[in-house]
N, C-alpha and C positions, 0 to 999 in steps of 0.2 A: 569194641568193647575199649581195646587199649588205646584206641588213636581218642576217644571222648575222655579217658584218661588221660592223655598225654596231655591234650587240648586243657584240659581242667586246672592241670599240673601247671604249664604256662599262663593261662588268664591268672591263677594264683599268685605267681610269681612278677609279673609284670605289677599287679596292682599293690604289691607289697615295696617292690622296688620305687611304686612312685607316689606310697600315701603321703598323702600331707600331713603337716603336726595336728594332734588331736589331744585336746584337754582331756579328754571321756575315755572310752573305747571306740577302737576300729571296729564295727559291724558290719558282717556279712549280710546283706536283707534281701529276702528273695520272694518274690511273690507268683506264689504256684496258686493252676486249678487242678482239682481231684479229677482224672480221667473217666468217662462212661467205664461201671465196671470195677472202681477205684474207690477205696473207702477211704473218710478222714479219720479213722479209728485206724487203718493199715499206713496212713500218712503220719500219724502221732508216731507208730510201732515204728516206720523207719525214723525220725528223728531220734527216737529214744535209743534204736540201734547204732547211730552213728554219732549220739553220747557214749555210751558204753564202749564203744569202737578206740573213742580216742582217749576215756579212762583206763580202757586198756594197755594202750599202746604209752601210758607215761605223762598224757595230757592234759592237767589238770587247772588252769587256769584259763579254759575258754568255757561260756555257756553257751546251750542251746534251748531256744522257746520257739515256740509255736503259738502265733493269733489267731483266733478264728475273726472272721470279718462279719460286720453288720454294716450292709448294703445301707445307705444315705436312704433315710425316708422308710428303711424297715425297723419291723420287731425282733427280730429273729437273726441267728448268723446264716451265712452264706453256704448252701449245701457244698459250692463247687470251690470258694475263692479262699487262701488262707495264705498266711502269712508266714516265715520263719524267721529267724536270728540267728546271727552264728557270731557271739559278741568273744572278742580278741579273740578271732580262728588264727591257729600257729602257722606258720610260713612253711615252706614247702622242706624246709632243709629239719623242722622237727617233726615233721612224719614217716620216717622210712619206713614203713611196714605199709605203705598207701597201696593199693590192689591186690592187697592178700584176702582169700576167702570168707575174710567177716566184712572187710570192707565190701567186694563184689556185692555180697547178699544187702546191706541196707542201699546201695547204689539200685540194686535191680529192683528194691521195695517202692523206693522212690518210684523209678522210671515205671511201675507197673502202675503206679496208683496216681500220678500225676505230673502235670508239666510244667515245669519252670516258664512263668510269660513274662516278670521281669525280673532281674537281678542288679543291687548295685552296691555298693560300699557306703560308711557313712560313719560321721564320729559321731555316738551315742553319748550323751551328757552323763556321765557320773553322779547316780542317786543317793541322797541324802539318805542316812537310816532314823 
């Protein structure tokens, strides 16, 4: 677990150091698969716990969203595929309590219920209201 947190911190640091100019919002996008025995409900609960952790640690300018996938040609949501968006994720220096008990709890909830299939950064256009 410590190694995973160290690797995630290094990846985030490198990503922020190399982020190109963006006229919208830098956004971390993850494509995840719900594991056998996991549930979409628990995945959403992990995102809610992650959002709550950030708010409790003073990070209020980021947003986290979940988007269920409707496979091409289908009329219902996938039971396993899900997208998550972390809009304006904070740089590692803004999250000093990373790795505390509440952090570990939401990471475990993600790990117990899903597997990341792919992950990338994008520049999400600002939406007009």
